[in-house]
C-alpha positions as CSV (number, residue, x, y, z in Angstrom):
1,X,138.2,-125.2,-141.2
2,X,138.6,-123.5,-137.9
3,X,137.1,-125.6,-135.1
4,X,135.5,-122.5,-133.6
5,X,133.8,-121.8,-137.0
6,X,132.7,-125.4,-137.2
7,X,131.2,-125.2,-133.7
8,X,129.4,-122.0,-134.6
9,X,128.0,-123.4,-137.8
10,X,126.8,-126.5,-136.0
11,X,125.1,-124.6,-133.2
12,X,123.4,-122.3,-135.6
13,X,122.3,-125.1,-137.9
14,X,120.8,-127.0,-135.0
15,X,118.9,-123.9,-133.9
16,X,117.6,-123.4,-137.4
17,X,116.4,-127.0,-137.4
18,X,114.6,-126.4,-134.0
19,X,112.9,-123.3,-135.4
20,X,111.8,-125.4,-138.3
21,X,110.5,-128.2,-136.1
22,X,108.6,-125.7,-133.9
23,X,106.9,-124.2,-136.9
24,X,106.0,-127.6,-138.4
25,X,104.7,-128.8,-135.0
26,X,102.6,-125.8,-134.5
27,X,101.1,-126.3,-137.9
28,X,100.4,-129.9,-137.1
29,X,98.7,-129.0,-133.8
30,X,96.8,-126.2,-135.4
31,X,95.3,-128.4,-138.2
32,X,94.5,-131.1,-135.5
33,X,96.7,-133.7,-137.1
34,X,98.7,-134.1,-133.8
35,X,97.1,-134.1,-130.4
36,X,98.8,-131.6,-128.2
37,X,97.6,-133.4,-125.0
38,X,99.7,-136.4,-125.6
39,X,102.7,-136.4,-123.2
40,X,105.4,-136.8,-125.8
41,X,104.0,-134.2,-128.1
42,X,103.4,-131.8,-125.3
43,X,107.0,-132.1,-123.9
44,X,108.5,-131.7,-127.4
45,X,106.4,-128.7,-128.1
46,X,107.2,-127.2,-124.7
47,X,110.9,-127.7,-125.3
48,X,110.8,-126.2,-128.7
49,X,108.7,-123.3,-127.5
50,X,111.0,-122.5,-124.6
51,X,114.0,-122.6,-126.9
52,X,112.7,-120.6,-129.8
53,X,110.2,-118.1,-128.4
54,X,112.8,-115.8,-126.7
55,X,114.2,-115.0,-130.1
56,X,110.9,-115.1,-132.1
57,X,108.9,-112.9,-129.8
58,X,110.8,-109.7,-130.4
59,X,110.6,-110.4,-134.2
60,X,106.9,-110.9,-133.9
61,X,106.4,-107.6,-132.1
62,X,108.2,-105.7,-134.9
63,X,106.5,-107.4,-137.8
64,X,103.3,-106.0,-139.3
65,X,100.1,-108.0,-138.7
66,X,99.6,-110.4,-141.5
67,X,96.6,-112.1,-140.0
68,X,96.9,-115.8,-139.4
69,X,100.2,-116.0,-141.3
70,X,103.3,-116.0,-139.1
71,X,106.5,-115.3,-141.0
72,X,108.8,-114.7,-138.0
73,X,110.4,-118.1,-138.3
74,X,111.4,-117.4,-141.8
75,X,112.8,-113.9,-140.9
76,X,114.8,-115.6,-138.0
77,X,116.2,-118.3,-140.3
78,X,117.2,-115.7,-143.0
79,X,118.9,-113.7,-140.2
80,X,120.8,-116.6,-138.9
81,X,121.9,-117.6,-142.4
82,X,123.1,-114.0,-142.9
83,X,125.0,-114.2,-139.6
84,X,126.6,-117.4,-140.6
85,X,127.8,-115.9,-143.9
86,X,129.0,-112.7,-142.2
87,X,131.0,-114.7,-139.7
88,X,132.6,-116.8,-142.5
89,X,133.3,-113.7,-144.4
90,X,135.0,-111.9,-141.5
91,X,137.0,-114.9,-140.4
């Protein structure tokens, strides 16, 4: 495997896991299972928010309003997986 393809796959996979972690953490905070005022939870949440929000915000603006359901992380993950397949197909 080409080292650049490996690096691309690794970076995209790590970003997908960050999106999943941000979605799970927001659910845990929303249901009151995790206290967002704890320093560790707050710092992890802030990091994940800053990393994922610049990509998720434009998707949320273009998505129809589904009420309390936010499917923008799922749309982003499907898009990233499509991008990975496309890059593999081209190269």
